A tleap script that builds the chain and sets N, CA, C and O, in Angstrom:
source leaprc.protein.ff14SB
mol = sequence {
  NMET GLN ILE ARG VAL LEU GLU THR VAL VAL
  ARG LEU LYS ALA ALA LEU GLU ARG ARG ASN
  LEU ARG LEU LEU ALA GLU ILE ASP HIE SER
  ASN HIE ALA SER SER VAL GLY ILE SER MET
  PRO ALA THR ARG LEU PHE ILE PHE GLY ASN
  PRO VAL ALA GLY THR PRO LEU MET LEU HIE
  ALA PRO LEU ALA ALA LEU ASP LEU PRO LEU
  LYS VAL LEU VAL HIE GLU GLU GLU GLY SER
  VAL TRP ILE ALA TYR ASN SER PRO GLU TYR
  LEU GLN GLN ARG HIE GLY PHE SER ASP VAL
  LEU LEU LYS ASP ILE SER ALA ILE ARG GLU
  ILE CYS GLU GLU ALA CTHR
}
set mol.1.N position { 42.605 17.063 -4.891 }
set mol.1.CA position { 42.176 17.015 -6.213 }
set mol.1.C position { 43.771 17.161 -7.007 }
set mol.1.O position { 44.622 17.957 -6.611 }
set mol.2.N position { 43.925 16.425 -7.941 }
set mol.2.CA position { 44.971 16.509 -8.892 }
set mol.2.C position { 45.071 17.821 -9.601 }
set mol.2.O position { 44.068 18.235 -10.183 }
set mol.3.N position { 46.428 18.680 -9.618 }
set mol.3.CA position { 46.396 19.890 -10.203 }
set mol.3.C position { 45.789 19.820 -11.716 }
set mol.3.O position { 45.158 20.776 -12.168 }
set mol.4.N position { 45.985 18.798 -12.367 }
set mol.4.CA position { 45.649 18.719 -13.796 }
set mol.4.C position { 44.034 18.593 -13.899 }
set mol.4.O position { 43.413 19.062 -14.853 }
set mol.5.N position { 43.605 18.119 -13.144 }
set mol.5.CA position { 41.960 18.000 -12.917 }
set mol.5.C position { 41.589 19.357 -12.816 }
set mol.5.O position { 40.894 19.868 -13.695 }
set mol.6.N position { 41.990 20.012 -11.808 }
set mol.6.CA position { 41.600 21.313 -11.577 }
set mol.6.C position { 41.756 22.296 -12.716 }
set mol.6.O position { 40.835 23.084 -12.928 }
set mol.7.N position { 42.789 22.315 -13.428 }
set mol.7.CA position { 43.088 22.943 -14.652 }
set mol.7.C position { 41.968 22.669 -15.627 }
set mol.7.O position { 41.326 23.568 -16.170 }
set mol.8.N position { 41.776 21.440 -15.810 }
set mol.8.CA position { 40.606 21.098 -16.736 }
set mol.8.C position { 39.226 21.693 -16.430 }
set mol.8.O position { 38.453 22.104 -17.296 }
set mol.9.N position { 38.987 21.698 -15.055 }
set mol.9.CA position { 37.652 22.088 -14.546 }
set mol.9.C position { 37.748 23.594 -14.661 }
set mol.9.O position { 36.661 24.159 -14.776 }
set mol.10.N position { 38.835 24.362 -14.653 }
set mol.10.CA position { 38.682 25.896 -14.642 }
set mol.10.C position { 38.541 26.169 -16.191 }
set mol.10.O position { 37.771 27.044 -16.588 }
set mol.11.N position { 39.297 25.408 -17.061 }
set mol.11.CA position { 38.981 25.591 -18.591 }
set mol.11.C position { 37.712 25.220 -19.015 }
set mol.11.O position { 37.253 25.865 -19.959 }
set mol.12.N position { 36.994 24.272 -18.506 }
set mol.12.CA position { 35.687 23.838 -18.923 }
set mol.12.C position { 34.850 25.047 -18.261 }
set mol.12.O position { 34.186 25.686 -19.077 }
set mol.13.N position { 34.771 25.467 -16.925 }
set mol.13.CA position { 33.974 26.550 -16.631 }
set mol.13.C position { 34.227 27.743 -17.711 }
set mol.13.O position { 33.246 28.283 -18.223 }
set mol.14.N position { 35.382 28.100 -18.013 }
set mol.14.CA position { 35.495 29.236 -18.872 }
set mol.14.C position { 34.861 29.112 -20.380 }
set mol.14.O position { 34.316 29.997 -21.039 }
set mol.15.N position { 35.086 27.833 -20.697 }
set mol.15.CA position { 34.264 27.557 -22.106 }
set mol.15.C position { 32.875 27.865 -21.841 }
set mol.15.O position { 32.283 28.490 -22.721 }
set mol.16.N position { 32.188 27.513 -20.698 }
set mol.16.CA position { 30.950 27.543 -20.519 }
set mol.16.C position { 30.506 28.999 -20.358 }
set mol.16.O position { 29.488 29.408 -20.917 }
set mol.17.N position { 31.185 29.685 -19.682 }
set mol.17.CA position { 30.943 31.047 -19.475 }
set mol.17.C position { 31.128 31.800 -20.802 }
set mol.17.O position { 30.273 32.638 -21.089 }
set mol.18.N position { 32.040 31.613 -21.546 }
set mol.18.CA position { 32.143 32.279 -22.841 }
set mol.18.C position { 31.200 32.202 -23.795 }
set mol.18.O position { 31.101 33.074 -24.658 }
set mol.19.N position { 30.251 30.939 -23.727 }
set mol.19.CA position { 29.146 30.828 -24.470 }
set mol.19.C position { 27.789 30.944 -23.564 }
set mol.19.O position { 26.792 30.280 -23.849 }
set mol.20.N position { 27.821 31.707 -22.614 }
set mol.20.CA position { 26.809 32.284 -21.927 }
set mol.20.C position { 25.826 30.768 -21.467 }
set mol.20.O position { 24.599 30.740 -21.370 }
set mol.21.N position { 26.674 29.727 -21.262 }
set mol.21.CA position { 25.764 28.730 -20.924 }
set mol.21.C position { 25.547 28.617 -19.238 }
set mol.21.O position { 26.498 28.974 -18.543 }
set mol.22.N position { 24.598 28.241 -18.728 }
set mol.22.CA position { 24.464 28.244 -17.137 }
set mol.22.C position { 24.948 26.818 -16.654 }
set mol.22.O position { 24.538 25.726 -17.049 }
set mol.23.N position { 25.968 27.100 -15.657 }
set mol.23.CA position { 26.477 25.998 -14.741 }
set mol.23.C position { 25.591 25.770 -13.791 }
set mol.23.O position { 25.602 26.471 -12.779 }
set mol.24.N position { 24.501 24.556 -13.987 }
set mol.24.CA position { 23.440 24.256 -13.019 }
set mol.24.C position { 23.698 23.875 -11.811 }
set mol.24.O position { 23.280 24.422 -10.790 }
set mol.25.N position { 24.638 22.592 -11.900 }
set mol.25.CA position { 25.224 22.064 -11.061 }
set mol.25.C position { 26.562 21.503 -11.353 }
set mol.25.O position { 26.962 21.157 -12.465 }
set mol.26.N position { 27.325 21.440 -10.036 }
set mol.26.CA position { 28.809 20.674 -10.214 }
set mol.26.C position { 28.692 19.705 -9.110 }
set mol.26.O position { 28.383 20.144 -8.002 }
set mol.27.N position { 28.883 18.547 -9.256 }
set mol.27.CA position { 28.909 17.404 -8.484 }
set mol.27.C position { 30.324 16.796 -8.233 }
set mol.27.O position { 31.020 16.350 -9.144 }
set mol.28.N position { 30.663 16.815 -7.013 }
set mol.28.CA position { 32.069 16.432 -6.945 }
set mol.28.C position { 32.005 15.080 -6.104 }
set mol.28.O position { 32.067 15.007 -4.877 }
set mol.29.N position { 31.876 14.084 -6.948 }
set mol.29.CA position { 31.597 12.636 -6.736 }
set mol.29.C position { 32.815 12.231 -5.632 }
set mol.29.O position { 32.483 11.755 -4.546 }
set mol.30.N position { 34.130 12.426 -5.937 }
set mol.30.CA position { 35.209 12.139 -5.162 }
set mol.30.C position { 34.938 12.762 -3.750 }
set mol.30.O position { 35.018 12.026 -2.766 }
set mol.31.N position { 34.651 13.955 -3.623 }
set mol.31.CA position { 34.400 14.585 -2.112 }
set mol.31.C position { 33.298 13.926 -1.510 }
set mol.31.O position { 33.397 13.681 -0.308 }
set mol.32.N position { 32.203 13.570 -2.148 }
set mol.32.CA position { 31.090 12.845 -1.469 }
set mol.32.C position { 31.496 11.647 -0.968 }
set mol.32.O position { 31.174 11.286 0.164 }
set mol.33.N position { 32.365 10.807 -1.910 }
set mol.33.CA position { 33.046 9.448 -1.459 }
set mol.33.C position { 33.830 9.796 -0.268 }
set mol.33.O position { 33.590 9.185 0.773 }
set mol.34.N position { 34.540 10.504 -0.287 }
set mol.34.CA position { 35.566 10.923 0.879 }
set mol.34.C position { 34.633 11.079 2.254 }
set mol.34.O position { 34.988 10.628 3.343 }
set mol.35.N position { 33.508 11.720 2.046 }
set mol.35.CA position { 32.843 12.128 3.386 }
set mol.35.C position { 32.325 10.757 3.993 }
set mol.35.O position { 32.028 10.755 5.188 }
set mol.36.N position { 32.193 9.583 3.250 }
set mol.36.CA position { 31.758 8.391 3.892 }
set mol.36.C position { 32.971 7.389 3.980 }
set mol.36.O position { 32.801 6.180 4.137 }
set mol.37.N position { 34.199 7.978 3.869 }
set mol.37.CA position { 35.483 7.376 4.055 }
set mol.37.C position { 35.876 6.462 3.006 }
set mol.37.O position { 36.662 5.536 3.207 }
set mol.38.N position { 35.339 6.710 1.891 }
set mol.38.CA position { 35.852 6.154 0.524 }
set mol.38.C position { 36.763 6.768 -0.296 }
set mol.38.O position { 36.562 7.955 -0.553 }
set mol.39.N position { 37.859 6.141 -0.829 }
set mol.39.CA position { 38.815 6.969 -1.310 }
set mol.39.C position { 38.455 6.690 -3.141 }
set mol.39.O position { 38.352 5.592 -3.689 }
set mol.40.N position { 38.342 7.854 -3.691 }
set mol.40.CA position { 37.930 7.936 -5.079 }
set mol.40.C position { 38.826 8.814 -6.016 }
set mol.40.O position { 39.026 9.965 -5.629 }
set mol.41.N position { 39.322 8.467 -7.052 }
set mol.41.CA position { 40.005 9.610 -7.890 }
set mol.41.C position { 39.226 10.658 -8.178 }
set mol.41.O position { 38.000 10.546 -8.176 }
set mol.42.N position { 39.789 11.693 -8.434 }
set mol.42.CA position { 39.131 13.158 -8.674 }
set mol.42.C position { 38.040 12.912 -9.862 }
set mol.42.O position { 38.330 12.456 -10.968 }
set mol.43.N position { 36.837 13.265 -9.470 }
set mol.43.CA position { 35.768 12.893 -10.136 }
set mol.43.C position { 34.606 13.932 -10.128 }
set mol.43.O position { 33.869 13.994 -9.144 }
set mol.44.N position { 34.425 14.753 -11.207 }
set mol.44.CA position { 33.324 15.698 -11.018 }
set mol.44.C position { 32.437 15.741 -12.236 }
set mol.44.O position { 32.844 15.512 -13.375 }
set mol.45.N position { 31.147 16.062 -11.905 }
set mol.45.CA position { 30.010 15.995 -12.865 }
set mol.45.C position { 29.702 17.456 -13.025 }
set mol.45.O position { 29.521 18.170 -12.039 }
set mol.46.N position { 29.639 17.926 -14.300 }
set mol.46.CA position { 29.122 19.405 -14.393 }
set mol.46.C position { 27.783 19.214 -15.482 }
set mol.46.O position { 27.816 18.504 -16.488 }
set mol.47.N position { 26.708 19.960 -15.057 }
set mol.47.CA position { 25.298 19.823 -15.300 }
set mol.47.C position { 25.156 21.376 -15.984 }
set mol.47.O position { 25.273 22.340 -15.228 }
set mol.48.N position { 24.909 21.588 -17.382 }
set mol.48.CA position { 24.851 22.777 -17.783 }
set mol.48.C position { 23.764 22.963 -19.057 }
set mol.48.O position { 23.465 21.997 -19.758 }
set mol.49.N position { 23.261 24.173 -19.259 }
set mol.49.CA position { 22.557 24.389 -20.393 }
set mol.49.C position { 22.105 25.771 -20.707 }
set mol.49.O position { 22.555 26.732 -20.082 }
set mol.50.N position { 21.304 25.886 -21.576 }
set mol.50.CA position { 20.476 27.091 -22.005 }
set mol.50.C position { 19.129 26.884 -22.630 }
set mol.50.O position { 18.958 26.445 -23.767 }
set mol.51.N position { 18.054 27.288 -21.671 }
set mol.51.CA position { 16.840 26.766 -22.042 }
set mol.51.C position { 16.401 27.233 -23.633 }
set mol.51.O position { 15.535 26.564 -24.196 }
set mol.52.N position { 16.906 28.182 -24.209 }
set mol.52.CA position { 16.587 28.489 -25.552 }
set mol.52.C position { 17.330 27.341 -26.537 }
set mol.52.O position { 17.013 27.288 -27.726 }
set mol.53.N position { 18.259 26.497 -26.016 }
set mol.53.CA position { 18.651 25.653 -26.958 }
set mol.53.C position { 18.004 24.100 -26.264 }
set mol.53.O position { 18.072 23.181 -27.080 }
set mol.54.N position { 17.604 23.840 -25.354 }
set mol.54.CA position { 17.248 22.670 -24.602 }
set mol.54.C position { 15.975 22.420 -24.641 }
set mol.54.O position { 15.581 21.269 -24.828 }
set mol.55.N position { 15.124 23.458 -24.472 }
set mol.55.CA position { 13.631 23.271 -24.502 }
set mol.55.C position { 12.997 22.874 -25.858 }
set mol.55.O position { 12.055 22.084 -25.812 }
set mol.56.N position { 13.445 23.376 -27.161 }
set mol.56.CA position { 12.967 22.926 -28.232 }
set mol.56.C position { 13.160 21.533 -28.202 }
set mol.56.O position { 12.186 20.935 -28.657 }
set mol.57.N position { 14.132 20.769 -27.802 }
set mol.57.CA position { 14.478 19.307 -28.080 }
set mol.57.C position { 13.499 18.618 -27.027 }
set mol.57.O position { 12.843 17.627 -27.348 }
set mol.58.N position { 13.433 19.142 -25.853 }
set mol.58.CA position { 12.487 18.392 -24.955 }
set mol.58.C position { 11.046 18.568 -25.375 }
set mol.58.O position { 10.257 17.664 -25.100 }
set mol.59.N position { 10.631 19.635 -26.011 }
set mol.59.CA position { 9.302 19.659 -26.660 }
set mol.59.C position { 9.124 18.831 -27.637 }
set mol.59.O position { 8.083 18.173 -27.649 }
set mol.60.N position { 10.103 18.670 -28.687 }
set mol.60.CA position { 10.288 17.416 -29.524 }
set mol.60.C position { 10.086 16.037 -29.077 }
set mol.60.O position { 9.292 15.235 -29.567 }
set mol.61.N position { 10.934 15.831 -28.036 }
set mol.61.CA position { 10.967 14.570 -27.500 }
set mol.61.C position { 11.185 14.674 -25.979 }
set mol.61.O position { 12.288 14.717 -25.436 }
set mol.62.N position { 9.809 14.715 -25.270 }
set mol.62.CA position { 9.899 15.036 -23.745 }
set mol.62.C position { 10.880 14.004 -22.938 }
set mol.62.O position { 11.446 14.471 -21.950 }
set mol.63.N position { 11.142 12.544 -23.302 }
set mol.63.CA position { 11.894 11.882 -22.556 }
set mol.63.C position { 13.503 12.464 -22.801 }
set mol.63.O position { 14.374 11.868 -22.168 }
set mol.64.N position { 13.879 13.468 -23.588 }
set mol.64.CA position { 14.950 14.005 -23.787 }
set mol.64.C position { 15.376 14.773 -22.419 }
set mol.64.O position { 16.543 15.148 -22.305 }
set mol.65.N position { 14.569 14.975 -21.527 }
set mol.65.CA position { 14.788 15.574 -20.415 }
set mol.65.C position { 15.576 14.659 -19.371 }
set mol.65.O position { 16.091 15.145 -18.364 }
set mol.66.N position { 15.629 13.371 -19.666 }
set mol.66.CA position { 16.351 12.595 -19.098 }
set mol.66.C position { 18.011 12.793 -19.463 }
set mol.66.O position { 18.932 12.417 -18.737 }
set mol.67.N position { 18.118 13.336 -20.501 }
set mol.67.CA position { 19.569 13.665 -20.741 }
set mol.67.C position { 19.928 15.136 -21.044 }
set mol.67.O position { 20.964 15.464 -21.622 }
set mol.68.N position { 18.983 15.991 -20.605 }
set mol.68.CA position { 19.143 17.357 -20.841 }
set mol.68.C position { 18.930 18.006 -19.391 }
set mol.68.O position { 18.118 17.382 -18.707 }
set mol.69.N position { 19.396 18.931 -18.897 }
set mol.69.CA position { 20.622 19.704 -19.386 }
set mol.69.C position { 21.628 18.691 -19.888 }
set mol.69.O position { 21.498 17.481 -19.699 }
set mol.70.N position { 22.757 19.313 -20.613 }
set mol.70.CA position { 23.819 18.670 -20.926 }
set mol.70.C position { 24.888 18.215 -19.837 }
set mol.70.O position { 25.030 19.006 -18.904 }
set mol.71.N position { 25.636 17.093 -19.817 }
set mol.71.CA position { 26.314 16.736 -18.619 }
set mol.71.C position { 27.845 16.573 -19.267 }
set mol.71.O position { 27.989 16.312 -20.462 }
set mol.72.N position { 28.880 16.739 -18.433 }
set mol.72.CA position { 30.337 16.545 -18.919 }
set mol.72.C position { 30.891 15.966 -17.529 }
set mol.72.O position { 30.710 16.513 -16.440 }
set mol.73.N position { 31.553 14.842 -17.728 }
set mol.73.CA position { 32.208 14.076 -16.519 }
set mol.73.C position { 33.729 14.421 -16.543 }
set mol.73.O position { 34.351 14.049 -17.537 }
set mol.74.N position { 34.422 15.115 -15.527 }
set mol.74.CA position { 35.900 15.156 -15.599 }
set mol.74.C position { 36.266 14.269 -14.645 }
set mol.74.O position { 35.772 14.319 -13.518 }
set mol.75.N position { 37.209 13.323 -15.014 }
set mol.75.CA position { 37.723 12.357 -14.056 }
set mol.75.C position { 39.281 11.989 -14.238 }
set mol.75.O position { 39.908 12.170 -15.282 }
set mol.76.N position { 39.710 11.538 -13.258 }
set mol.76.CA position { 40.950 10.981 -13.150 }
set mol.76.C position { 41.165 9.508 -13.126 }
set mol.76.O position { 40.581 8.843 -12.270 }
set mol.77.N position { 41.971 8.930 -14.014 }
set mol.77.CA position { 42.018 7.695 -14.224 }
set mol.77.C position { 43.544 7.203 -14.496 }
set mol.77.O position { 44.138 7.627 -15.487 }
set mol.78.N position { 44.128 6.352 -13.645 }
set mol.78.CA position { 45.615 5.888 -13.925 }
set mol.78.C position { 46.326 7.194 -14.355 }
set mol.78.O position { 46.961 7.245 -15.408 }
set mol.79.N position { 46.212 8.183 -13.570 }
set mol.79.CA position { 47.093 9.130 -13.777 }
set mol.79.C position { 46.791 10.278 -14.946 }
set mol.79.O position { 47.429 11.320 -15.100 }
set mol.80.N position { 45.920 9.925 -15.545 }
set mol.80.CA position { 45.415 10.841 -16.648 }
set mol.80.C position { 44.150 11.509 -16.524 }
set mol.80.O position { 43.366 10.957 -15.752 }
set mol.81.N position { 43.707 12.674 -17.152 }
set mol.81.CA position { 42.348 13.405 -16.884 }
set mol.81.C position { 41.732 12.918 -18.134 }
set mol.81.O position { 42.375 12.785 -19.175 }
set mol.82.N position { 40.518 12.665 -18.019 }
set mol.82.CA position { 39.670 12.411 -19.106 }
set mol.82.C position { 38.230 13.281 -18.973 }
set mol.82.O position { 37.843 13.696 -17.881 }
set mol.83.N position { 37.665 13.448 -19.930 }
set mol.83.CA position { 36.363 14.106 -20.131 }
set mol.83.C position { 35.411 13.077 -20.881 }
set mol.83.O position { 35.744 12.402 -21.855 }
set mol.84.N position { 34.262 13.073 -20.305 }
set mol.84.CA position { 33.246 12.235 -21.094 }
set mol.84.C position { 31.975 12.836 -21.142 }
set mol.84.O position { 31.566 13.561 -20.235 }
set mol.85.N position { 31.368 12.585 -22.100 }
set mol.85.CA position { 30.040 13.263 -22.450 }
set mol.85.C position { 29.176 12.275 -23.515 }
set mol.85.O position { 29.734 11.444 -24.231 }
set mol.86.N position { 27.849 12.486 -23.499 }
set mol.86.CA position { 27.060 11.741 -24.568 }
set mol.86.C position { 27.190 12.633 -25.690 }
set mol.86.O position { 27.088 13.846 -25.507 }
set mol.87.N position { 27.399 12.163 -26.808 }
set mol.87.CA position { 27.728 12.915 -28.012 }
set mol.87.C position { 26.521 13.433 -28.568 }
set mol.87.O position { 25.596 12.645 -28.369 }
set mol.88.N position { 26.206 14.375 -29.138 }
set mol.88.CA position { 25.131 14.985 -29.748 }
set mol.88.C position { 24.520 13.872 -30.798 }
set mol.88.O position { 23.319 13.669 -30.971 }
set mol.89.N position { 25.462 13.283 -31.375 }
set mol.89.CA position { 24.828 12.175 -32.485 }
set mol.89.C position { 24.022 11.011 -31.691 }
set mol.89.O position { 22.950 10.520 -32.045 }
set mol.90.N position { 24.774 10.684 -30.550 }
set mol.90.CA position { 24.040 9.658 -29.689 }
set mol.90.C position { 22.566 10.299 -29.168 }
set mol.90.O position { 21.493 9.706 -29.276 }
set mol.91.N position { 22.727 11.471 -28.653 }
set mol.91.CA position { 21.305 11.885 -28.204 }
set mol.91.C position { 20.275 12.084 -29.483 }
set mol.91.O position { 19.075 11.834 -29.370 }
set mol.92.N position { 20.810 12.511 -30.584 }
set mol.92.CA position { 19.933 12.683 -31.655 }
set mol.92.C position { 19.326 11.022 -32.065 }
set mol.92.O position { 18.143 10.751 -32.273 }
set mol.93.N position { 20.283 10.221 -32.099 }
set mol.93.CA position { 19.625 8.844 -32.313 }
set mol.93.C position { 18.599 8.407 -31.008 }
set mol.93.O position { 17.480 7.935 -31.207 }
set mol.94.N position { 19.041 8.591 -29.940 }
set mol.94.CA position { 18.169 8.299 -28.852 }
set mol.94.C position { 16.905 8.899 -28.851 }
set mol.94.O position { 15.911 8.252 -28.523 }
set mol.95.N position { 16.844 10.158 -29.212 }
set mol.95.CA position { 15.414 10.888 -29.109 }
set mol.95.C position { 14.936 11.307 -30.613 }
set mol.95.O position { 13.869 11.915 -30.704 }
set mol.96.N position { 15.576 11.052 -31.634 }
set mol.96.CA position { 14.988 11.440 -32.953 }
set mol.96.C position { 15.072 12.718 -33.220 }
set mol.96.O position { 14.156 13.164 -33.911 }
set mol.97.N position { 16.080 13.613 -32.807 }
set mol.97.CA position { 16.168 14.806 -33.084 }
set mol.97.C position { 16.401 15.118 -34.675 }
set mol.97.O position { 17.174 14.344 -35.238 }
set mol.98.N position { 15.871 16.073 -35.396 }
set mol.98.CA position { 16.266 16.520 -36.420 }
set mol.98.C position { 17.968 17.064 -36.488 }
set mol.98.O position { 18.689 17.220 -35.503 }
set mol.99.N position { 18.301 17.260 -37.721 }
set mol.99.CA position { 19.715 17.887 -37.799 }
set mol.99.C position { 19.573 19.449 -37.473 }
set mol.99.O position { 20.566 20.048 -37.059 }
set mol.100.N position { 18.587 19.993 -37.618 }
set mol.100.CA position { 18.230 21.466 -37.158 }
set mol.100.C position { 18.440 21.503 -35.529 }
set mol.100.O position { 19.217 22.261 -34.947 }
set mol.101.N position { 17.707 20.665 -35.001 }
set mol.101.CA position { 17.566 20.646 -33.479 }
set mol.101.C position { 19.121 20.144 -32.905 }
set mol.101.O position { 19.562 20.463 -31.801 }
set mol.102.N position { 19.778 19.364 -33.821 }
set mol.102.CA position { 20.919 18.730 -33.088 }
set mol.102.C position { 22.165 19.890 -33.182 }
set mol.102.O position { 23.235 19.682 -32.611 }
set mol.103.N position { 21.944 20.987 -33.870 }
set mol.103.CA position { 23.050 21.912 -33.858 }
set mol.103.C position { 22.867 22.654 -32.616 }
set mol.103.O position { 23.831 23.325 -32.247 }
set mol.104.N position { 21.818 22.661 -31.907 }
set mol.104.CA position { 21.538 23.408 -30.689 }
set mol.104.C position { 22.424 22.753 -29.633 }
set mol.104.O position { 22.737 23.551 -28.749 }
set mol.105.N position { 22.898 21.568 -29.482 }
set mol.105.CA position { 23.504 20.735 -28.368 }
set mol.105.C position { 25.065 20.336 -29.037 }
set mol.105.O position { 25.884 19.683 -28.392 }
set mol.106.N position { 25.310 20.816 -30.361 }
set mol.106.CA position { 26.600 20.309 -30.799 }
set mol.106.C position { 27.839 21.001 -30.280 }
set mol.106.O position { 28.976 20.619 -30.560 }
set mol.107.N position { 27.523 22.200 -29.393 }
set mol.107.CA position { 28.948 22.901 -29.050 }
set mol.107.C position { 29.541 22.159 -27.947 }
set mol.107.O position { 30.648 22.478 -27.513 }
set mol.108.N position { 28.770 21.037 -27.391 }
set mol.108.CA position { 29.446 20.233 -26.283 }
set mol.108.C position { 30.807 19.892 -26.618 }
set mol.108.O position { 31.699 20.066 -25.787 }
set mol.109.N position { 31.088 19.334 -27.975 }
set mol.109.CA position { 32.307 18.952 -28.519 }
set mol.109.C position { 33.261 19.843 -28.260 }
set mol.109.O position { 34.265 19.505 -27.633 }
set mol.110.N position { 33.077 21.117 -28.712 }
set mol.110.CA position { 33.985 22.362 -28.898 }
set mol.110.C position { 34.386 22.489 -27.207 }
set mol.110.O position { 35.526 22.280 -26.790 }
set mol.111.N position { 33.364 22.825 -26.439 }
set mol.111.CA position { 33.534 23.100 -24.907 }
set mol.111.C position { 34.597 21.899 -24.481 }
set mol.111.O position { 35.590 22.232 -23.834 }
set mol.112.N position { 34.430 20.701 -24.787 }
set mol.112.CA position { 35.327 19.808 -24.181 }
set mol.112.C position { 36.645 19.806 -24.719 }
set mol.112.O position { 37.635 19.485 -24.061 }
set mol.113.N position { 36.666 20.152 -25.877 }
set mol.113.CA position { 37.993 20.312 -26.711 }
set mol.113.C position { 38.724 21.380 -26.019 }
set mol.113.O position { 39.913 21.199 -25.753 }
set mol.114.N position { 37.995 22.734 -25.623 }
set mol.114.CA position { 38.673 23.741 -25.085 }
set mol.114.C position { 39.136 23.556 -23.787 }
set mol.114.O position { 40.070 24.194 -23.300 }
set mol.115.N position { 38.383 22.540 -23.118 }
set mol.115.CA position { 38.807 22.142 -21.661 }
set mol.115.C position { 40.207 21.207 -21.504 }
set mol.115.O position { 40.873 21.159 -20.470 }
set mol.116.N position { 40.477 20.557 -22.610 }
set mol.116.CA position { 41.570 19.516 -22.674 }
set mol.116.C position { 42.647 20.118 -23.030 }
set mol.116.O position { 43.695 19.485 -23.157 }
savepdb mol mol.pdb
quit
């Protein structure tokens, strides 16, 4: 894995830990691809959350469980490291969250900024 991707991963995990968010899964897509003989740039998906924040969202809109817990993708593309996630505003629009509920998932933006 490219060093810059690894550094981004370390910073992302630290940002989650500082906020007491549980890292529920880390999926190394590039490693899985390699295991079947396919080369893929470094690509990792992180799934994380906190039931205190996520449960009220799913109670309001049960289909939000398709998008929760939150996910962040760290990947290498053309020599650069990128972070991708569904914005809180997108999730609000998709599931009809109130602004009060939206604040519970808004930290994803800050977490990603800390990781980059």
